[in-house]
C-alpha positions as CSV (number, residue, x, y, z in Angstrom):
1,M,0.2,-0.1,0.2
2,S,1.2,3.5,-0.8
3,Q,2.4,5.6,2.1
4,Q,1.1,8.8,0.3
5,V,-2.1,10.1,-1.1
6,R,-1.7,12.6,-3.8
7,V,-4.6,14.9,-4.7
8,E,-4.5,17.1,-7.9
9,R,-8.0,18.9,-7.0
10,E,-9.8,18.8,-3.8
11,I,-10.6,16.6,-1.2
12,K,-14.5,17.0,-0.7
13,F,-16.7,15.9,2.6
14,T,-20.0,14.6,1.6
15,G,-22.9,12.9,3.9
16,D,-22.2,12.3,7.5
17,A,-18.5,13.4,6.9
18,N,-19.6,16.8,6.1
19,Q,-21.5,17.0,9.3
20,E,-19.0,15.5,12.1
21,A,-15.3,15.0,12.9
22,N,-13.9,13.6,9.6
23,V,-9.9,13.5,10.7
24,D,-9.0,10.7,12.8
25,G,-5.3,11.3,13.9
26,Y,-2.7,14.3,14.5
27,M,-2.5,16.6,11.3
28,L,0.8,18.2,11.3
29,P,1.7,20.0,7.9
30,K,5.3,20.1,6.9
31,K,5.1,23.6,5.7
32,M,3.9,26.7,7.5
33,S,0.1,27.3,6.7
34,S,-1.5,30.2,8.2
35,I,-5.1,31.9,7.2
36,D,-6.4,35.1,8.6
37,W,-10.2,35.2,7.8
38,F,-10.1,38.7,9.4
39,D,-12.9,37.5,11.5
40,Q,-11.8,39.0,14.9
41,R,-13.7,42.0,16.5
42,A,-10.9,44.4,15.5
43,M,-7.5,44.3,13.6
44,D,-4.4,43.9,15.9
45,T,-2.1,46.8,14.8
46,T,0.1,46.1,17.6
47,N,1.4,42.4,17.0
48,N,-0.2,41.4,13.5
49,Y,-0.3,44.2,11.2
50,T,1.0,47.5,10.2
51,V,-1.9,49.8,9.0
52,T,-0.9,53.0,7.2
53,V,-4.1,55.4,6.2
54,A,-2.2,58.8,5.5
55,G,-4.9,60.0,3.0
56,S,-7.9,62.2,3.6
57,G,-10.5,60.0,5.2
58,D,-9.1,56.6,4.4
59,T,-10.0,53.6,6.7
60,L,-9.5,49.9,7.0
61,A,-11.5,47.9,9.5
62,L,-12.7,44.6,9.8
63,S,-16.2,43.8,8.0
64,A,-19.6,43.2,9.7
65,G,-22.7,42.1,8.9
66,G,-21.9,38.5,7.1
67,K,-19.1,40.2,5.0
68,S,-15.8,38.8,6.6
69,G,-12.7,40.4,5.6
70,V,-11.3,44.0,5.8
71,T,-13.3,46.7,4.3
72,V,-11.6,49.6,2.6
73,L,-12.6,52.9,1.9
74,T,-9.9,54.7,0.1
75,G,-8.8,58.5,0.5
76,A,-10.9,61.3,-0.8
77,N,-8.0,63.1,-2.6
78,D,-6.8,61.6,-6.1
79,N,-3.8,59.3,-5.3
80,D,-4.2,58.7,-1.6
81,V,-2.9,55.3,-0.9
82,S,-3.6,53.2,2.3
83,F,-1.3,50.1,3.3
84,L,-2.1,46.9,5.3
85,A,1.1,44.8,6.1
86,T,2.4,41.8,7.8
87,G,5.6,41.8,9.7
88,L,8.8,41.4,7.5
89,V,8.7,37.5,8.1
90,F,9.1,36.1,4.7
91,D,12.2,35.7,2.7
92,I,13.0,33.5,-0.7
93,S,15.0,30.9,1.3
94,Q,11.6,29.2,2.4
95,A,9.7,29.7,-0.7
96,P,7.0,31.7,0.6
97,V,3.2,31.9,-1.0
98,I,0.4,34.4,-0.3
99,E,-3.0,34.4,-1.3
100,T,-6.1,36.7,-1.1
101,K,-9.4,37.4,-2.5
102,I,-10.3,40.9,-3.4
103,Y,-13.6,42.7,-4.4
104,I,-13.3,46.1,-6.2
105,T,-16.5,48.3,-6.6
106,D,-15.2,50.8,-9.3
107,V,-12.0,49.6,-11.0
108,S,-11.9,52.9,-13.0
109,S,-11.1,54.8,-9.9
110,S,-9.0,52.4,-8.3
111,L,-5.5,51.3,-7.4
112,V,-4.7,47.7,-5.8
113,Y,-1.4,46.1,-5.1
114,F,-1.1,42.7,-3.6
115,G,2.0,40.8,-3.0
116,F,5.5,40.9,-1.2
117,S,7.5,43.8,-0.4
118,D,10.7,44.8,1.5
119,A,9.0,47.7,3.3
120,T,5.5,47.6,5.2
121,S,4.5,51.0,3.8
122,E,5.3,53.8,1.5
123,T,4.6,57.5,1.9
124,T,1.5,58.4,0.1
125,P,1.2,59.1,-2.9
126,A,4.0,56.4,-3.4
127,A,2.8,52.8,-3.5
128,T,4.7,49.6,-3.6
129,I,4.5,49.1,-7.2
130,D,2.0,51.2,-9.2
131,A,1.2,52.9,-12.7
132,D,1.0,56.4,-11.5
133,G,1.8,58.4,-14.6
134,S,0.8,55.4,-16.6
135,T,3.9,53.5,-16.5
136,L,4.7,51.0,-13.7
137,T,7.1,52.0,-11.2
138,A,8.0,50.9,-7.9
139,A,8.9,52.6,-4.5
140,A,9.8,49.6,-2.9
141,I,13.6,48.3,-3.5
142,D,12.5,44.7,-3.7
143,A,8.9,43.5,-4.5
144,A,6.6,41.2,-6.6
145,G,2.8,41.2,-6.6
146,F,-0.2,42.2,-8.5
147,V,-1.1,45.6,-9.7
148,I,-4.5,46.7,-10.7
149,D,-4.1,50.6,-11.4
150,A,-6.6,52.9,-13.3
151,D,-3.9,55.4,-14.0
152,K,-2.4,52.5,-16.4
153,G,-5.4,53.4,-18.7
154,T,-6.9,50.0,-18.3
155,S,-8.6,47.8,-15.8
156,G,-6.0,45.0,-16.7
157,I,-4.4,42.9,-14.0
158,Y,-0.5,43.0,-14.2
159,C,2.1,41.0,-12.5
160,A,4.8,43.0,-11.5
161,S,8.2,43.1,-9.7
162,V,11.3,45.0,-8.8
163,L,14.8,43.6,-7.9
164,S,17.0,45.5,-5.7
165,G,15.7,48.8,-6.8
166,G,15.9,48.3,-10.5
167,T,13.7,48.7,-13.4
168,V,10.1,47.1,-12.9
169,Q,9.4,44.0,-14.7
170,S,5.8,42.7,-15.6
171,V,3.6,40.6,-17.4
172,D,-0.1,41.5,-18.6
173,T,-2.1,38.8,-17.3
174,G,-4.9,39.6,-20.4
175,I,-7.5,39.9,-17.6
176,D,-9.7,43.0,-17.2
177,W,-10.8,43.3,-14.0
178,A,-14.9,44.5,-13.8
179,D,-16.6,46.4,-11.4
180,T,-18.3,44.5,-8.4
181,I,-16.2,41.5,-9.3
182,S,-13.8,39.6,-6.9
183,Y,-10.7,37.7,-8.0
184,V,-8.5,35.0,-5.8
185,L,-4.6,36.3,-6.4
186,R,-1.8,34.3,-5.4
187,V,2.0,35.3,-5.3
188,A,4.4,32.2,-4.9
189,L,8.3,33.0,-4.6
190,D,11.0,30.1,-4.8
191,T,14.3,29.7,-3.1
192,S,15.7,31.5,-6.3
193,G,13.6,34.8,-6.1
194,N,11.5,33.8,-9.1
195,A,7.8,34.6,-9.0
196,R,4.6,32.6,-10.3
197,F,1.4,34.6,-10.2
198,Y,-2.0,32.8,-9.9
199,V,-5.5,34.4,-10.7
200,N,-8.4,32.1,-9.5
201,G,-5.9,28.9,-9.2
202,V,-4.6,29.4,-12.8
203,E,-0.9,30.6,-13.5
204,K,-1.2,33.8,-15.4
205,G,2.2,35.2,-15.0
206,Y,6.3,34.2,-14.3
207,I,8.8,36.4,-13.7
208,A,12.5,35.3,-13.1
209,L,14.7,37.0,-10.7
210,A,11.8,38.7,-9.1
211,V,13.4,39.8,-5.6
212,A,16.3,39.5,-3.8
213,D,17.0,37.6,-0.5
214,V,15.9,40.2,1.8
215,P,13.2,40.1,4.4
216,L,9.5,40.6,3.0
217,C,6.1,41.5,4.2
218,A,2.8,40.7,2.6
219,I,1.2,43.8,1.7
220,F,-2.0,45.1,0.2
221,N,-1.9,48.8,-1.1
222,F,-5.4,50.5,-1.8
223,G,-5.7,54.0,-3.3
224,T,-8.0,56.4,-5.2
225,R,-7.6,57.2,-9.1
226,A,-8.8,59.4,-11.8
227,A,-10.1,61.9,-9.0
228,G,-12.9,59.4,-8.5
229,G,-13.6,60.3,-4.8
230,Q,-13.7,57.4,-1.9
231,Q,-13.6,53.9,-3.0
232,T,-14.9,50.7,-1.4
233,M,-13.0,47.6,-1.6
234,Y,-12.7,44.3,0.5
235,A,-9.9,41.8,1.1
236,R,-11.6,38.5,2.3
237,Y,-8.7,36.7,3.9
238,L,-4.8,36.5,3.8
239,A,-3.5,33.1,3.5
240,K,0.5,32.5,4.4
241,F,2.6,29.4,3.4
242,Q,6.3,28.9,3.5
243,N,8.8,26.0,4.2
244,I,10.0,25.6,8.1
245,P,13.4,25.9,8.2
C-alpha cells in the first residue's frame, strides 16, 4: 500500500463526513500554513499588522454584517494610498506563498497592489508598485505582486516585480477586472527569487529573478485614482505558506 495520497484537485467531504469530525489522527503540516479570515472584533495593529492610512478619510476596518474580511474606504483625494502589511517575516529561502481574495467596486477609480515587499508601507502618494503616470514604477526596493491601477489606462491585472531597486518587470495577465467582481490572487516565490502569479487558481505570469533574498512582508495597497473620490474594496482573507527551516 502506498504511504502517500496525492490529490490533484480537492478533498470533498459529503454525507455524514460533512456533519461530524472527519479526521482521525494528528494532522501536522510540513510547511507553515496560516490563514487570517479577518473575523476578529478588531484588527491587531500592535502584534499582527501595520496599517497606514495617511490619506484624506481613508479607513481599513474588519467587516461586519456577514461580509468577512477587511473593508477598505480609500482616501478622498486623488492618489491617496493606504497600506495593510504583515511583519517582515518572509524571505525567498523558505519559498513563501501568499493568497487573498479582493473585491473592487469601481475599477476605473482604484489602485490595488497585493504581494510581497521589503517595506511595510510607503509615503502616500507613492505605492509599493503602481502605474501613477501610466508607467509601472516602484517605491519599494524589492517587491513582487499584482497591480491593478486605473492610471495604467486599463482595468488589466498586471504581475510586477522590482529587484534591488532596478527597473520594474511586468507581465500582463490579459484579464480585465470588471466592477463589483472578486478575484483570488496568489503570489509564489521560489528559493531563487523567481515569482509565479495565479489568478483564480490558474498561473497567469512568471517573472525570473523577481526579488532578492531580503526580509519581505505580505502587503496590500489601496488607492484612489482618476479623482474618483472614496472607493470601497474588500480583502476577504490572507493565506500565508512557506517552508519550515
